[in-house]
Structures are given as structure tokens and as C-alpha cells.
C-alpha positions as a printed Julia matrix, in Angstrom:
53×3 Matrix{Float64}:
 44.99  113.43   75.55
 46.59  110.79   73.35
 50.1   111.77   74.4
 49.11  111.53   78.06
 47.51  108.12   77.52
 50.6   106.74   75.79
 52.82  108.16   78.54
 50.72  106.54   81.25
 50.69  103.28   79.26
 54.48  103.36   78.99
 54.71  103.98   82.74
 52.38  101.04   83.41
 54.43   98.68   81.23
 57.62   99.89   82.92
 56.09   99.23   86.34
 54.93   95.76   85.25
 58.38   94.88   83.89
 59.98   96.28   87.06
 57.72   94.09   89.21
 58.59   91.05   87.06
 62.28   91.88   87.42
 61.89   92.19   91.2
 60.09   88.83   91.36
 62.82   87.22   89.25
 65.57   88.67   91.46
 63.78   87.59   94.65
 63.34   84.08   93.23
 67.03   83.84   92.34
 68.0    85.12   95.79
 65.7    82.58   97.47
 67.16   79.72   95.42
 70.75   80.8    96.17
 69.95   81.11   99.9
 68.38   77.64   99.91
 71.4    76.18   98.1
 73.81   77.84  100.56
 71.8    76.55  103.55
 71.72   73.03  102.08
 75.46   73.09  101.37
 76.16   74.31  104.92
 73.98   71.51  106.32
 75.75   68.96  104.13
 79.15   70.24  105.28
 78.11   70.14  108.94
 76.78   66.56  108.61
 79.98   65.47  106.82
 82.05   67.05  109.61
 80.0    65.44  112.41
 79.81   61.94  110.85
 83.41   60.88  111.64
 82.95   62.01  115.26
 79.83   59.84  115.77
 81.37   56.72  114.2
């Protein structure tokens, strides 16, 4: 019984760490996507400014 409990506990901790890792990766991806969108917007505004003036 003890061996089974420790095995299940190890599995639970692995799952928790995996979920944390997934959340971290998703957060990093979201930030990078936001930065890329902002940079694209900045580039487009810089390109369109001389045309309007």
C-alpha cells in the first residue's frame, strides 16, 4: 500500500509541475504574441505616417 501511495503521490506532483510548466509556456507565448502584434502595429503606423503628412 505504501509503495502505491508514494507512486500516486509522485504522479500527482509530476502532473502539478507539468501544469505549471504548461501555464508558464502559455504565458510566455502570449507575451511574445502581444509584443509581435505591438511591434507590427508600430511598424505600420511608422510606415503610414509619412503618407498622411
